[in-house]
N, C-alpha and C positions, 0 to 999 in steps of 0.2 A: 337357186339351182336352175330356174327356168325364167326367162324374160320374154314376154310377148310385147311387141312394139308396133303401134299403128296398124293393127291388123284389120283389113276390110275384105268382105267376101259377098258376092252376089250369086244368085242362081236363077236362070231363066229370066234375067232382067229384074228380078226382085232382090233388093238389098237385104241380106241376112243380118249383117252387123258392119259397123264402120268405125275406123280409128280406135280399135280396142287395144288398150295397153294395161298390162298387169305383170306382177312377178309372183313366183311361187317359191316359198322358203322351205327349209328342210323338214319341218314338221307341220306344215299347213294342212288343214282339212277343209276343202273347198267344194261347195255344191254349185254346179252349173245348171241354172234353171231357165225355163222358157217353155212356151207352148210347143206341142208337137209340130215339127217343121220349122222351128225358129232358128235352127243352126247349131244346136248343142253338139250333135255328133260330128258335124262339119268342123267345128272348132277342135275337137279331139283329133280328127284326121289331119288337120293342118299341123297341130303340135307334133304328131308322130311322123310328119313328112310324107304322108300318103296323098295329100292334096296340096297343091301350090296355091297360096292366097292371091287375090287380085292385087293387093299391096300390103306392105308391112313385113315384119320378120319375126322369127322365133329363134332364140339362142339358148343353148344349154351350157352350163358350166362343164369344164373338161371332165371326162370320165363319168358323167351322170348317165344313169341308165333309166329307161322308161319301159314300163309294162302296160299293155293296153288290152282290156277285155271288151271285145266288140259284142253287139247284140247278135250279129250273124256269125256263128261259129263255123270255121272252115272244117272240111273233112279231116278226120284224124288218121294217124298212121296205124300200122298193124301191130305195134308194140303192146305190151300189157299195160294196164293202168299204172301200176307202181313204177315200171320202167320209164313210162312217158313222163310222169310227174317228177320223179327223182333223177331223171337222166340229164343232169346238168352238163354232161359231156358224153360223146359217143363211146369213149373208152370205158367209162363206168357202166354204161348201158350194155355194151358188148360183154364185159366181164360178168355182169349179173345174168345175162342170157346163157353164157357158158357154164356158170355155176349151176343154173337150173337144169341144164342138159345132163351134166355129170351126176347131179342128185337123182335124176330120173333113171340114169343107167345103173347107179348103185342100188336102186330099189328093185331092179330086175335081175341083176347079175348074181350068178351062183358060184362061179369059179373063184377060188380064194386068191390066186395070183393076180387075176384081173381086178378083183376087188381091191387088193393092196395098191395096184397101180392107179386105180380110180381115186382112192383115198389120198394118195400123194398128190395127184393132179388137183383134187379139190382143195387141199391145203395150200398149194401154190396160188391157185386162183383166189382163194379167200384172203391170203396175205396181200396180194396185189389190190384186191377190192378194198381192203381196209386202208392200205396206204393211200389210195386215191380218194379216201373219204366216203366210200360207198355205204358203210354201215350207218354213219351219222346222217348221211343224206336220206337213206331209207327210213330212218327213225323219224326225221323231221317230216318227210313226205307222208308217212303213215299218220302222224299226228294231225296234219292238215286234212288229209283225206277223211279221217274219222270225224273230224269236226264238221266237215261238209256233208256228212251223212252216208259215206260209203262204208259198207261192211267189210270185215277182214277177208271174207270170201270173194270180194270184188277185186282185190289187189292183183290177182293173177289173171284176170279176165282180159281178153284182147279188146282193144278200144272199139272196133266196129260193132261189138255187141251192145254198146251203150247208145241210147238214142235221146233225142229231144233235149229236155232240160238237164239231163245227166251230162251231156257233152259240154254244156255251158259250165257246169260245176267242175268238170275235169280241167277246162281251160283256166278257171278261177283258181283251182288248187295248184296248178303249175305256176301261175303268176305269183301266188302267195309264197310258194316254195322258193322261187327264184329271187324273191325279195328285192325288186328294183328300187332305185332311189325315189322314183315317182310312179305312182299307180294311177292309171286312167281307167275308170270303171264306168261303163255305159250300161245302165240298168242292171246292176249286179244281183239284185234280190228277186228278179223276175221269176226264177224257178226254185227259190229257196223256201222251204216250209218254215213255220214259225220258230221251231226249235233251232234250226240251222241259222236263221236270221240272228237269233240272240247270240249264238256262238260267234258268228261272223262279226257282229258289232264289237264284242269284247276283243276279238283278235285285232280289228282295225284300230281300236283305241290304244293298243300296245304297239302298233306298227311303227317301225323306226323312221320311215320315209314320209314323203308328202303324198296326199291323196286328192285327186279331182274326181268327182262323181256326179253322174246324172241319175235321177231316180224319181219315180212317182210315189214313193213310199214316204209319207210324211214322218212317221215315227222313226224310221231309219235315218232320215236327214237330221232330225232333231237330236238324235243320239250320237251322231258321228261328226257332223260338220260344225265349224266355227266361223266360216266365211261364206258369203253368197255372191256369186256372179250371175246376175239375172239378165237374160236377153229379152228386153221388152220392146214394145212398138216404138218408143221414143229414143231407144238406144240401150246401151249396156250399163247396168247399175251395179255398183259394188257396195256390199254391206257387211259389217262385222257382227256376227251373231248367228244363231241357228235359224231354221226355216220359219218357225212360228214368229220369232222376233222380227224377221224380215217382213212377213205378211202384215203384221201390225203396223210397222213403220211405213210400209208401202201404202196401206190403207189411209193412214193419217196424211201422208204426202198427197195422195189423190184428192182427199177432201179439201186440203189447203189449196191445191191448184184449181179445183172446181170453184171454190169460193172466190179466188182471185180472178178466174175467168168470168164469173158472173159480174163482179165489180167492173171489170174491163168492158164487158158488153154494155153495161148500164152507162158507163162514161162515153163509149163510142156512140150509143144511141142519143145521148144528150148533145154531143157535139154535132151529130148529123141533123138533129132537129134545128139547132142554131143555124147551120149552113143552109138548110132548105128554107128556113124562115127569112133569112136576110140575104140570100144569094142575089136577089134582084135589086137590092138597095145599094146605090153608089156610096153612101156614107159608111157602109159596113163592109165594103169590098175588101179592104186590107185585112180586116179581122177574119172574114170568110176564107180568104186565101191562106192566111196563117193557120187556121184550124184544119183546112184541107191538107196542108203540108204536115201538120202534126199527126193527122190520122194516117197519112202515107208512111210515116216513120214508125208507127206503133208496130211492135212485134207481138203478134197474137199469141196468147197463152194457150198452149196445146194441153188438152186433158187426156190422159191415158184412158184406154178402154176400161169401163167400170167393171169392178169385180163383184158388185152387189148381186145378191141372189134374188130371183123372182119367186115369190111364195105362191103356191097353188094349192087350192083345197081339193085334194084327191077324193074321189068317191070311196066310201068305206065298204068293206066286205060284209056279206051277211053274217050274222052272229051264229057261231057253231055251239055244239054242246061242250061241256067242261072237258071231256076227254076228246082230243082231236084225232090222235092216232096211237095205235099200239102195235108193236112187233112182239109176237109171243113165240118163244122157243125157235127162233129162225136159224136156219143153217144155210151157209152159202159157200160154194167152192168153185174154183176154176180148174177143172181137171183134177190133178192130185193135190193142188194147192188149196188148203182149207183157209178161208178168210174169217168166217164166223161159225161158231158152234154154240147152239142154245143161247142165241141173242135175245134179250128182252129189253124193250125200251118203250116208254110212254111219254107223249108230249101233251100238255094241257093248253086250253085256250089262253092266249096272252103270252105263251112262251116265245122267246126270240133266241133260238139256240144256235150257237156257232159250233161247228164240228171241227176239232183240231187234232193234229197228229202228224207224224212224219210222212213224207211222200211214200206211197205204197202201203200204208197201214190199212187202207180200206175205207177212207172217208167218202170217196165218190160212190163206192159200192153201197155204203149205208144210205147215202142221200137218194140214190136211184131206187133202192128198195122202198124207202119211205114214200117216194114219188109214185111208186107203182109201175115204173118203166123197166124194172129188172126182175126177172123171176128168180125164185130161190128154191132150194131143195126140200126144205121142211119148215114147219111152223106156220104162223098166221100173220097176216097184215090186216088189222081191223081199223076202219075209218069210223070216227065218231058221228054223232047226229048232225046233219046239215053241213057237213064238211065238203067243200069243193077245193080242188088242188090246182096249182099252177106251178110248172117246173121250168126254171130258166137254166139253160145250158148253151153251149156254143152253137148247137144246131138250131136253137130257137132264133138266134141272130141270123143264121144263114137262111132261115125260112122267110125272111122279109122279101117282098117282091121287088126285084131290082129296077123294074120299070115304073114303079110308083114313086110319087114324091113323098116327102116326110108327112105333109098334111094329109095325103091320101091314105098312108099307112095308119095314121091315127084315126081318121074317119072310118076306116074299115072295122075297127073294134067299137066305135061309138057313132054309128050312122045318124043318130038323132041329135047329136050335140051341135050347138051353134058354132059357126066358124070362129068367133072371137074366143070361145072357151078352148077350142082345139089349139088356137095360136097361143093362148095363155099356157097350156100344157107344154107346147113346144118351147116356149120361152123359159119355163121352169127348168128345162133340160138344155139350156144354152143355145137354142135355135131361135133367132130373132129375125124380124123383117123378111127379106126375100129368101133367107135360108130355108124356110119351110117349103119352098117350091123346088128345092134341089131333088134330083133323083137319088134313090137309095144306092144305085150303082156307082155314084161318084163319091160316096161318103167313105171316110176312113173307118178302120175297125172300131175305134172308140166311139165315133159318131153313130155307127150302126147299133152298138151296144146301148147307147142312150135312147135311141128310137125304140128298141125292143123292150127296154124296161118301162118306158113311158106307155107303150101299148099295154103291157101287163098290168100296170097300176091304174090304167083308165077303166078297166073292168076287172077289179081285183077279186081273186078267190079268197076263201077264208083261211087257206093254208098255202103259204108261199114257200117254195123251195128254190134256192139259188146256188148254182155251182160256179164259183169264181166270177162273180159279176163285175169285179173291178179290172178284169183283163182288158188291156188296150186303153184304159182310162187314165188321163192325166189327173193331177191333184184337184183342180177345180171341178172336174167331172166326178171324181170320187166324192167330193164334198156334196155335190148335188144328189148323188145316189144315196149318201148317208141321210141327208135331209128327207128325201122321198121315203126311204124305208122307215125312218123315225115317225113320219106322218101316217104310215100304214098301221091300222089298228087290229089287224088280224094276227094269226099265229105264223111264225116264220122259222125256217131252219136253213142255214147257209154254210157254205165253205168259202173261205177266203184266206189269203196270206197277208191281207192288209190289217195290221193290228189296230190302226185308227178306227176302221169300220167296226171291228169286233168290240173295241172299247166303247164306242158310242152307240152301237145298235143292239148288242147282245145282253140278255139278262140270265143266260144259262150257257154253260160250256159243256159240250160232249167230247170227252177225250177218247180217241181210238188208239189202242196200243196192244200189240200182241194178241189180236183177235178178241180183245175185251173192250167193253164200252163202260166208261165211268162218267157219271153226270155230276157236275159241280154247279150248284145254284149260285147265282150272283154274277158279278162282272168278270171281265177278263183279268183284271188286276187281283180280284179275290182268288181266281183260279191260280194265278202265278204264285200268290202267297201260300195257298194251300198245298200246291204240288211241289213247291221248293225248286231249287236250281235244276235245270234240265240235265239229263244224263250226258247229252252231247257236250255240255260245257266242261265236263271232266276231261275231254280231249285236250283242253288247254294246258292241263298239267303234264309237263314233260317227264314221263317216266323213262328211266334209263333202260336201254336195250339189255336183255339178259345175256350173261356170259356163259351160262351153262354150268357154272361152278357151284359146288355145295358150300353152304355157309354154316359155320359152327353156331350152336345155340347161344343166345345172349346170356351173360353171367348175371348173378343176382344184383351186382353193383350197377351193371349196364341197364337192367330193367328198372331199378330205382331212378337212375338218371333220366331214362326215357319218360318215366311217369311224371317226374318233376317238370321236364320240358313240356310234356303234353299239357300239364296244368297251367304252366305259364302261357303257352300258346292259346289255350282256351280262354284264359282271362283277357289276354290282349284282343282276341277275336270279339268277345262280348263287349269290351270297352269300345271297340270300333263300330260294331254292328248295331248296338242298342240305340244310340242316338239317331242313327239313320232310319231304323225301323220305326222309332217313336215319331220322328218327323213325318215319315210316310203315312202313318196312321192319322196324324193330325191333318195332313193335307187331304186325305180321303174324306175325313169328316167335313172339312171346310168345302171341298168340292161338292159333296152331297147337298150341303145347305145352299151353296151358291146355285147349283143346278135347279134346286127346288124353287128358289126365288125367280130364276129365269123362266121356269115354266109358269109361275104365277103371272109374271109380266106378259108373257106371250098370250096367256088367257085374257088379260086385260086388253091387249092390242087387238085381239079378235072380236072384242065387244064394240059395236058402233058408237055407244054412248061415251066411250073413252075419248073420242075425238071432238067432243063438244067443248072441252076446256083446253084452249091452246097452251096455256102455261103448264098445265099438267102433262100435256104431250111432250113438251121439251124436257121436263124433269124426268119423266119416265124413260124417255129415249136415252138420256144421258146415263141413267142408272143401268139400263139394259146394256149399252155399249161397254160401260165400265165392268159389268159382271162378266160379259163375254171375254173381255181382255183378261180378267182375273182367272177365269177357267183356263185360258190358254197358258197364262203364266204359271199357274199351279200345276197344270198337267206337265209342262216342260220340267218344272222343278221335281215333280214326282218321278218322271222318267230318268232324270239325271241321278236322283237318289237310288232308283232301282238298279241303274248301271253301277253305281258305287257299291251297293250291297252285293251285287254279283261279283264285283272285283274283290271285295273283302272275303267273300266265300271262297273264291278260287285261290286267293293267296293263302288262306288258312289251310285248304286241302293240300296245296303245294308244299307248305311248311311241314304238314304232317307226313307227307311222302319223304321229306328229306331228313326226318328224325332218324338217329342211329338205331340199329337193332332191327 
């Protein structure tokens, strides 16, 4: 459907990519990867024709349609939410508007003759609306909007009433409703809560067209894409597989090239020694010249920037009492809106709790009350013995001194630390060499976040609270954050939409729903298993719009037929779901054992005596790398199985809806 040929683009004299060629087929699922500023969004803008490339071309098959979700959403019109999303044509939109006006008049009119006239007019408008496909359009639009987290009461609200991330959701809903042949999605999950992300992934798996997506959400990429286009320093790389598979392959490729580069350097050094040794000897002149020419012809092997992480021993927080914090009978309202009534919650030493729930459920309100920065109307907040708190939110990032360098900001919280240790801390957060002398004012949002978190962990409190710490962070930075939080030994409570961070850092899930808090001990996957399919995923089931007609009761025969069909459906469902869930359970057990062995090896690596036996080092390192690869492979398999289980659940519910009677 789409062909990109010989595409090259530069910006301010810096080459973004060169001679890029690829094609997009009807059902392709492609991730476009690269560091922030590498040219991912530029590539999308070229494909849509908004930017002209320096060279190369983009061609579309005839009648192919493209839908593009940008990060910067344009101002919206004055229409209502439902009109905007379902308004595939102005005619349908105008008819819907006229129908609503007539319905409003009917609600207020008392005169019988006028009422009859309005009813006739309403019937004519509704007939036209139906003929134009208005009702089916509205039904589809409502299904998509519900899936993306909009309430039924939102459908009639004017667009200007929505702000921030909700506007991005509106544009995403309109794109999904229009169903173009090719979807270009630039960071589509940025403003989606966890429940909406799960619905969105299922929707994209069923999507009829091709998808090109940029995202910093590792779980989303692994669940959706099957091809990777990576804009790297040495060029654009194409890989068939999901994100984790690409990272493993990329890491092996870098190791191979590093080894080849070392061999090449040794050979060059050997040849140079020969040249220096015999340069002055006439009898060796021809050999010397021959080797000089050989060296001139050698094409140096370039090694991509290393993705290896720098490990840093963070200082540990003071030990607190067993009970870290208690909220007792807490009430919180904003005006007439009651968020919590009689809220009770206890966190103990060692808890690493992730707060989850739909946007607007009260997650940030709960975290801020725990942090002691938000007053409440009733109840108590009780801190435990020797508990100190640190609260990370966006304003913490903004409190960095823009005139300071990175190293000065770190020194500000640790004035007695040696320069080398501060540089080691900076290196652990991907600031190396001269980077540490950059002023805060020139850093990107993600870089400032890394500095802020490094400061916090350099002088850690015993109770850490974080509100969306992954905002503005690319995948490598998120992995650094995850490693740092896993190294932290205190108590932690955090909000994030990054499922990978929750999976790897949380040992307790706090679900916020309808003003109630439910605590699920265990991992995020345990929580998903216990809580079952999300309510939002039910929006995937296409219920038929009501006709307003009365239905006769089912006969005894029809009831028996329905019961038999239900039994058959149930048996088919269990035949399909049982092996999937059994395999998921086995994987969870295998992952637990593998991670336990990884922790054992990491403990060995931290012991200086481990490095006294070179042969043992090699063997242990090999085992360690193999185990990490195994975790990545098993995690990917588990996520694929979870998606398959979700699909089976949804199809079962859809089949139940279609049963007669």
